[in-house]
C-alpha positions in Angstrom: 31.5 165.7 -19.3 32.2 168.4 -21.9 30.8 171.9 -21.7 30.4 174.8 -24.1 30.7 178.5 -23.6 28.0 180.0 -25.9 28.1 183.7 -26.8 25.1 185.3 -28.4 25.6 188.7 -30.1 22.7 191.1 -30.6 22.4 193.1 -33.8 25.1 195.7 -34.0 24.7 199.4 -34.6 26.9 199.0 -37.6 26.7 195.3 -38.7 29.4 195.5 -41.3 31.9 197.0 -38.8 31.0 194.4 -36.2 31.4 191.6 -38.7 34.8 192.9 -39.8 36.1 193.2 -36.2 34.6 189.9 -35.2 36.2 188.0 -38.1 39.6 189.8 -38.3 40.1 190.5 -34.6 38.0 188.5 -32.2 38.0 185.0 -33.8 41.8 185.0 -34.1 42.1 186.3 -30.5 39.9 183.5 -29.3 41.9 180.8 -31.2 45.1 182.2 -29.7 44.1 182.9 -26.1 41.6 180.1 -25.2 44.2 177.5 -24.7 41.9 175.0 -22.9 39.3 175.0 -25.7 38.9 171.9 -27.9 36.7 173.4 -30.6 35.4 176.8 -31.7 32.3 177.2 -33.9 31.0 180.5 -35.2 27.6 180.8 -36.8 26.0 183.8 -38.5 22.2 184.0 -38.0 20.5 184.6 -41.3 16.9 184.6 -40.3 14.2 183.5 -37.9 10.6 182.1 -38.6 9.3 184.6 -36.0 10.7 187.7 -37.6 13.9 189.6 -37.0 16.3 187.5 -35.0 17.3 188.6 -31.5 20.9 187.6 -32.2 23.1 187.9 -35.3 26.1 185.7 -34.3 26.6 182.7 -32.1 29.9 181.5 -30.9 30.3 178.1 -29.3 33.6 177.2 -27.6 33.9 173.6 -26.4 35.9 172.6 -23.3 36.5 169.1 -21.8 35.1 170.1 -18.5 33.6 173.0 -16.5 36.8 173.3 -14.6 38.9 173.8 -17.7 36.4 176.4 -19.0 36.6 178.3 -15.7 40.4 178.2 -15.6 40.6 179.4 -19.2 38.1 182.3 -18.4 40.3 183.3 -15.5 43.5 183.3 -17.5 44.9 186.6 -18.9 44.1 185.4 -22.4 40.5 184.4 -21.4 39.9 187.7 -19.7 41.2 189.6 -22.8 39.0 187.6 -25.2 35.9 188.0 -23.0 36.5 191.8 -22.7 36.9 192.0 -26.4 33.6 190.2 -27.0 31.9 192.8 -24.9 33.7 195.7 -26.5 32.9 194.8 -30.1 29.2 194.1 -29.4 27.9 197.6 -30.3 24.3 196.6 -30.2 24.3 195.7 -26.5 26.1 193.3 -24.3 26.5 189.7 -25.6 24.8 186.9 -23.7 27.2 184.4 -22.2 25.8 180.9 -21.4 27.5 177.7 -20.2 25.9 174.5 -21.5 26.6 170.9 -20.6 27.0 168.6 -23.6 24.8 165.5 -23.8 25.6 162.6 -25.9 
């Protein structure tokens, strides 16, 4: 069964700087280094019915299995990409979740 690594980014101290680094640096790094991934989707949060959203960006990286996700995360490229996600998130640490996909 497929799984997703979901990364939730809180609002940044400087949102324009975060967006620039995320789009120019982090997304290409993920595409290059997450060899086991089957799909990468990035979404920008533009609002929330309950007020200011707790997160401004969501990244979903799909893998064919939990084992492939774990192997990718343990690889040099996976470690580099995860460390970069933490480093660019100037508004606080991103939240990492693993979700099982249901048909």
